[in-house]
BALUM-190120 format. One record per residue (C-alpha): residue in three letters; x negated, y negated, z negated. Coordinates in steps of 0.2 Angstrom, whole numbers, padded with zeros to 4 digits, always signed. Each point is the difference from the previous one (the first is absolute). Layout:
<atoms>
ALAXYZ/...
</atoms>
This chain:
<atoms>
MET-0386+0508-0816/TYR+0010+0016-0001/VAL+0015-0002-0012/CYS+0009+0017+0003/LEU-0012+0014+0003/CYS+0015+0013+0002/HIS+0005-0009+0016/GLY-0016-0010+0004/VAL+0008-0017-0001/THR-0011-0015-0002/SER+0004-0017-0008/HIS+0002-0008+0017/THR+0014+0013+0004/VAL+0009-0005-0016/THR-0003-0018+0003/ASP+0007+0002+0018/ALA+0015+0009-0007/VAL+0004-0014-0012/THR-0003-0013+0014/CYS+0013+0009+0010/GLY+0013-0001-0014/ALA-0003+0014-0013/THR+0002-0007-0017/THR+0000+0015-0011/SER-0012+0015-0002/ARG+0014+0011+0006/GLU+0002-0010+0016/VAL-0019+0000+0002/ALA+0001+0019-0002/ASN+0013+0002+0013/VAL-0011-0010+0012/CYS-0017+0008-0002/GLY+0002+0014-0013/ALA-0011-0009-0014/GLY+0007+0006-0017/MET+0011+0014+0007/ASP-0010+0015-0007/CYS-0010-0001-0016/GLY+0004-0018-0004/ARG-0017-0005-0006/CYS-0001-0014+0012/LYS+0017-0008-0005/ARG-0008-0013-0012/THR-0012-0006+0014/VAL+0014+0000+0013/ARG+0011-0011-0012/ALA-0015-0012-0003/ILE-0003-0002+0019/ILE+0019-0003+0002/ALA-0001-0014-0013/ALA-0015-0008+0006/THR+0006+0000+0018/LEU+0017-0007-0004/GLU-0008-0013-0011/GLU-0012-0005+0014/ARG+0014-0001+0012/ALA+0010-0011-0012/CYS-0015-0012-0003/ALA-0003-0001+0019/GLY+0018-0004+0005/
</atoms>
């Protein structure tokens, strides 16, 4: 699913950024560009960050 239309970033790309260590929307933006322009995707990016971090905490 596309999360950021401005940069063509998918949810998989955001999840990969979090898996590689990004823990804030700003860090994700620095990695892949999601949330840098219009900002409409920031809520979704933050939700993906939270879900990914929670999943990682439960698994490890």
